[in-house]
C-alpha positions in Angstrom: 114.3 133.1 81.6 114.7 130.8 79.0 113.8 127.9 79.0 115.2 124.6 76.6 114.8 120.7 76.7 116.9 118.8 74.8 115.6 115.1 73.8 119.4 112.8 74.9 116.7 109.7 73.9 113.9 108.1 73.6 113.4 108.6 77.2 116.1 110.8 78.8 116.5 114.3 78.1 118.5 117.7 80.1 116.9 121.1 80.8 118.6 123.8 80.3 117.2 127.0 82.3 119.1 130.6 82.3 117.9 133.3 84.5 118.9 136.9 83.9 118.8 140.1 86.3 115.3 140.6 85.4 113.9 137.2 86.7 114.8 137.3 90.0 116.1 140.8 91.9 112.5 142.1 91.6 111.5 139.5 94.7 114.9 139.9 95.9 114.0 143.5 96.7 110.8 142.9 97.7 112.2 140.3 100.5 115.1 142.5 101.7 113.0 145.7 101.7 109.9 143.3 104.3 113.5 142.1 106.1 114.8 145.4 106.7 111.1 146.3 108.2 111.5 143.9 110.7 115.3 143.0 111.3 116.8 143.5 114.2 120.2 144.8 113.8 122.6 146.3 116.6 122.7 150.2 116.7 119.3 150.7 115.0 115.6 150.5 116.5 113.8 147.5 115.0 112.5 147.9 111.3 115.0 151.4 111.0 118.0 149.3 110.0 119.0 150.7 106.1 117.8 148.6 103.3 121.9 148.5 101.8 122.7 146.8 105.4 119.9 144.6 105.6 121.3 143.9 101.9 125.0 143.3 102.7 124.3 140.9 105.3 121.3 139.3 103.8 121.3 139.8 100.3 123.4 136.4 99.4 121.2 134.1 101.3 118.0 135.6 100.1 119.4 135.8 96.2 120.0 131.8 96.5 116.7 131.3 98.1 114.6 133.1 95.6 116.3 131.7 92.7 115.5 128.2 93.9 112.0 128.9 94.6 111.7 130.0 90.5 113.5 127.4 89.5 111.6 124.8 91.1 108.5 126.5 90.2 109.4 127.1 86.5 110.4 123.0 86.2 107.4 121.9 87.7 105.2 124.1 85.1 107.4 123.7 82.2 106.8 119.8 82.7 103.5 119.7 83.5 102.8 121.3 80.0 104.4 118.3 78.5 103.1 115.5 76.9 105.3 112.5 78.4 105.3 111.0 81.7 107.9 112.3 84.0 109.5 110.0 86.0 111.4 109.9 89.2 112.5 113.9 89.9 114.4 116.0 87.8 118.5 115.4 88.4 120.3 118.6 89.2 123.5 118.8 86.9 126.6 119.7 88.2 128.2 122.5 86.9 132.1 123.0 87.8 132.4 126.5 87.1 131.3 128.6 90.9 128.8 130.8 90.8 129.7 134.0 92.0 126.4 134.9 94.0 127.6 138.7 94.9 128.7 139.3 91.3 127.0 137.1 88.8 124.1 138.4 86.8 122.9 135.7 84.7 122.9 132.0 85.6 122.8 128.4 84.3 121.2 125.7 85.6 120.8 121.9 83.9 118.7 119.0 84.9 118.5 115.4 83.8 114.8 114.2 83.4 113.4 110.3 82.8 110.3 110.0 80.6 108.0 107.9 78.9 106.4 109.1 76.1 102.9 107.2 76.6 101.4 103.9 77.6 99.7 101.9 75.1 97.9 99.2 76.4 96.4 96.9 73.6 93.2 96.3 75.6 90.4 94.0 73.0 89.5 90.2 72.3 92.3 89.8 70.7 94.1 90.4 74.1 94.2 86.4 75.3 94.2 85.5 78.9 93.9 82.8 81.5 91.6 82.5 84.8 92.7 79.7 86.8 90.8 77.9 89.3 91.9 75.6 91.4 89.9 72.1 91.9 89.7 71.0 95.3 89.3 67.0 95.2 88.4 64.4 97.9 92.2 62.8 98.1 93.3 66.9 98.9 90.3 67.0 101.7 91.1 63.9 103.1 94.9 64.8 103.2 93.6 68.3 105.1 92.0 66.3 107.9 94.6 63.9 108.3 96.6 66.2 108.7 94.7 68.1 111.1 93.7 65.3 113.4 97.7 64.8 113.6 98.3 68.5 114.9 95.0 68.0 117.3 96.3 64.9 118.5 97.7 64.2 121.4 101.6 63.4 122.1 103.3 60.7 123.4 106.4 59.3 124.1 106.4 55.4 123.3 109.1 53.0 124.3 109.7 51.6 120.3 109.3 53.7 117.6 106.9 53.6 114.5 106.7 54.8 111.0 105.6 58.7 110.7 107.1 59.0 114.2 109.5 61.7 115.2 113.1 60.2 116.7 115.1 63.1 118.5 118.8 62.2 119.7 122.4 63.5 118.6 123.7 63.0 114.9 127.2 62.8 114.8 129.0 63.1 111.2 132.4 60.7 111.5 134.3 61.9 109.5 134.2 65.7 110.0 133.1 65.5 113.9 130.3 67.7 113.5 127.6 67.2 115.7 124.0 68.0 116.3 121.0 67.3 118.7 118.1 67.2 116.5 114.5 65.8 115.6 113.8 63.7 112.6 110.7 63.7 111.1 110.4 59.7 109.4 107.9 61.2 107.4 110.0 63.1 105.4 112.9 60.5 104.5 112.9 57.9 102.3 111.3 54.3 103.5 114.6 53.5 102.9 115.9 54.7 105.6 112.9 55.7 107.8 112.9 51.6 107.9 116.8 51.7 109.9 114.4 54.2 112.7 111.6 51.9 113.0 111.1 49.2 115.7 113.9 51.2 117.9 113.9 52.2 121.6 116.1 55.0 123.5 120.0 54.7 123.6 119.8 53.1 120.1 122.5 53.1 118.0 121.7 53.8 113.9 124.6 54.5 111.3 123.8 54.9 108.0 125.4 57.5 105.5 124.9 60.8 103.8 124.0 59.3 100.6 121.1 57.9 102.3 118.9 61.5 102.8 117.9 63.8 99.3 119.3 67.5 99.0 115.7 68.7 100.2 115.3 66.3 103.2 118.0 67.8 105.6 116.4 70.9 105.5 112.7 69.4 105.5 113.5 66.3 108.0 116.0 67.0 110.4 116.0 71.4 110.6 119.5 71.2 109.1 121.2 74.5 107.0 123.1 73.6 103.8 126.0 74.7 106.4 125.2 71.9 108.3 124.4 69.2 105.3 127.6 69.9 104.1 129.8 69.6 106.6 127.7 66.3 107.7 129.5 64.9 104.8 130.1 60.8 104.8 129.4 58.5 107.9 126.4 59.6 110.7 125.6 57.6 113.9 122.6 58.5 115.3 122.3 58.2 119.2 118.3 58.1 120.2 117.1 59.8 123.0 113.7 60.4 122.9 110.6 59.3 120.7 108.0 61.7 120.2 104.5 60.2 118.6 101.4 62.7 118.3 98.5 60.2 118.4 95.5 61.0 115.8 92.5 62.9 117.0 89.0 61.5 116.6 86.4 62.2 114.5 84.5 63.8 117.6 82.4 66.8 118.6 85.7 67.9 121.1 88.2 67.9 118.1 85.2 69.6 115.6 84.9 72.7 118.0 88.5 72.7 118.4 89.2 72.7 114.8 86.0 75.6 113.4 84.8 76.9 116.5 82.3 75.5 119.2 79.0 74.2 117.4 80.1 75.2 113.8 79.7 71.9 112.9 78.0 68.5 114.7 78.2 65.7 112.4 81.2 64.1 110.3 79.3 64.9 107.1 79.2 68.9 108.0 82.8 69.0 109.0 84.0 67.5 105.7 81.8 69.9 104.1 83.1 72.5 105.7 86.9 71.7 105.3 86.1 71.2 101.3 84.0 74.7 101.8 87.4 76.5 103.8 90.1 74.9 101.6 88.3 75.9 98.3 87.7 79.6 99.8 91.2 79.4 100.5 92.5 78.2 97.4 90.2 80.3 95.1 92.0 83.3 96.8 95.6 81.9 95.8 94.5 80.9 92.8 92.8 84.6 91.8 96.0 86.2 92.7 97.8 83.9 90.3 95.4 84.8 87.3 96.0 88.8 88.6 99.4 88.2 88.4 99.9 86.3 85.0 98.0 89.0 83.6 99.9 91.8 84.8 102.9 90.0 83.0 101.1 89.6 80.0 99.9 93.6 80.0 103.2 94.8 80.7 104.8 92.6 77.6 102.0 93.9 75.7 102.9 97.6 76.6 106.0 97.6 76.0 106.6 100.1 78.1 110.1 101.6 77.6 111.9 102.8 81.2 114.8 105.3 81.1 116.9 102.4 83.5 120.2 104.7 83.6 118.7 107.7 84.9 116.6 105.3 87.6 119.2 103.8 89.0 120.9 107.4 89.4 117.9 108.9 90.8 117.4 105.9 93.5 120.8 106.3 94.7 121.0 109.9 94.7 117.6 109.9 96.3 118.4 107.9 98.8 121.0 109.6 100.1 124.2 107.1 100.2 121.4 104.7 102.0 121.9 102.3 99.3 124.9 101.4 97.5 124.7 100.9 93.6 125.1 97.2 94.1 122.2 97.3 96.0 119.8 99.3 93.5 121.3 96.7 90.8 120.5 94.0 93.0 117.0 95.3 93.1 116.1 97.2 90.3 114.3 94.1 88.2 111.5 94.2 91.2 111.5 98.2 91.1 111.5 98.5 87.4 108.0 95.9 87.5 106.2 97.2 89.7 106.9 101.0 88.4 105.9 99.7 84.8 102.3 98.2 86.0 101.9 101.3 87.9 102.1 102.9 84.9 100.0 100.5 83.3 97.2 100.9 85.6 97.3 104.8 86.2 96.7 104.5 82.5 93.9 102.2 82.3 92.2 104.2 84.9 92.7 106.9 83.3 91.3 105.7 79.6 88.4 103.9 81.1 87.3 106.4 84.3 88.2 103.5 86.7 88.3 105.3 90.7 88.9 104.2 93.7 86.6 105.5 96.6 87.2 105.9 99.5 84.1 103.5 100.8 86.3 100.7 98.3 89.4 101.9 100.8 87.3 101.2 104.4 85.4 97.6 102.4 89.1 96.1 101.8 91.0 97.2 104.8 87.9 96.1 106.9 88.1 92.9 104.9 92.1 92.5 105.6 91.7 92.9 109.8 88.7 90.7 109.7 91.1 88.3 108.0 94.5 89.2 109.9 91.6 88.7 113.2 90.7 85.5 111.9 93.9 83.9 111.4 94.2 84.9 115.4 90.9 83.3 116.5 90.0 86.6 117.5 87.2 87.8 114.5 84.0 87.9 116.1 85.5 89.7 119.3 86.9 92.6 117.5 83.3 93.3 115.2 82.8 95.9 117.6 85.7 97.5 117.7 86.2 97.6 113.8 85.6 100.9 113.2 88.7 102.0 115.1 91.0 99.3 114.2 90.7 100.4 110.4 91.0 104.3 111.2 93.7 103.6 113.2 95.5 101.9 110.5 94.4 104.1 107.7 96.2 107.0 109.8 99.8 105.0 110.4 102.3 105.9 108.1 101.7 109.6 108.1 98.1 108.2 105.7 100.7 106.2 103.8 98.8 103.2 104.5 95.3 104.7 103.2 97.4 106.0 100.0 98.6 102.0 99.1 94.9 101.0 100.2 93.9 103.5 97.5 96.2 102.0 95.2 95.5 98.6 95.8 91.9 99.1 95.3 92.6 100.9 91.8 94.8 97.8 90.7 91.8 95.3 91.7 89.3 97.6 89.8 91.5 97.7 86.4 92.4 94.2 87.1 88.6 93.2 87.0 88.2 95.7 84.2 90.6 93.9 82.2 89.1 90.4 82.8 85.9 91.7 81.6 87.3 92.8 78.2 90.4 90.7 77.2 89.5 87.0 75.6 90.1 85.0 79.4 89.6 81.6 79.4 88.6 79.4 82.4 90.9 76.7 83.4 90.9 74.6 86.2 93.8 72.9 87.6 95.2 70.4 90.5 96.7 72.1 93.6 100.2 69.4 92.2 99.6 72.0 88.9 99.3 74.9 90.9 102.6 73.9 92.3 103.8 73.4 89.2 103.5 77.2 87.8 104.2 78.4 90.8 107.7 77.1 90.4 108.2 77.9 86.8 
């Protein structure tokens, strides 16, 4: 057997394997003898058929099976010996010449591979990053409490509208004839336009122009799509069918219990403090996630991993057996490349620094995830006794893939924690508005 590697670029190569009769024939002969001992061929007692007859019937299929087995084992062993990191799977190069399995003695096969030579991450105090923390100020707490009071208040249908009401009715575009019955949120349109809907009653007809509605307000205030907004250009009439108003809930024990559960807080001061604590906890998670993503970007840029893009695109198409088109792969490839690059960096840092995800870490992270899911549905405390069962069922799901995904997630957490301890990380406190601006960039 001859195996040779031809590097065609910094990250792509071809591997050629040449097999001669001595490489495969002993295994083929041994398997045919074994077949002869078990074969049930008409005219012969079981296991008594001549090997020559068995070879005539099964010889080609056994030959193909053994050669494929030799190729797979040899290729895998050869790649394990290399210093580079193979990406995806080797792709067989189609040979236009037909293989004559019955007469041919020597066989030539070729595979394409994609790889990266090495992943170097310059991780030291010269590497600078930013650790973001979102400050929950009094303004945000007040806005949150006002929203909670509105959400928990009673709904009414007054005779005359006021600022902040929802006006239910029929919108008609005069020029196009487009019409839609909808609920208009007066708090999400301009004050000038909202003034036309204030102090009116049922059956009132309000006239205005589509120019009076800003681009984002078509969806935010009227719940209309871009296509619908385009159809509603020009003069518009809105016929009021009903007025909906939510009266703010009072700051009392019923309200406290409705928001946080029975008896969790008992005074207005405790309620405000609890709101601030909850907001801070939520934003701490968001700022941590944002910090981690920014560090990933910085690490990716610093590592300068050169992916074999053309090879990977071809591999993705062939590996998915026609389930995705070349156009779909082209569109999704940037996200795939980003995830693959980070995986290479994370694995490299974990190997170099002996960072390992333990089974106990996987269990703990899964419990935390499930608790958050139950808490959002208000069932957290009720599910505590069955938590081990939920964790076990989840980790066994998808034929164990959930466990592997969680194991990878734990390793990423540990790698990023190590990075933050190692590099020059400056803390930066930002407001929620500044955080939203960063997300939009």
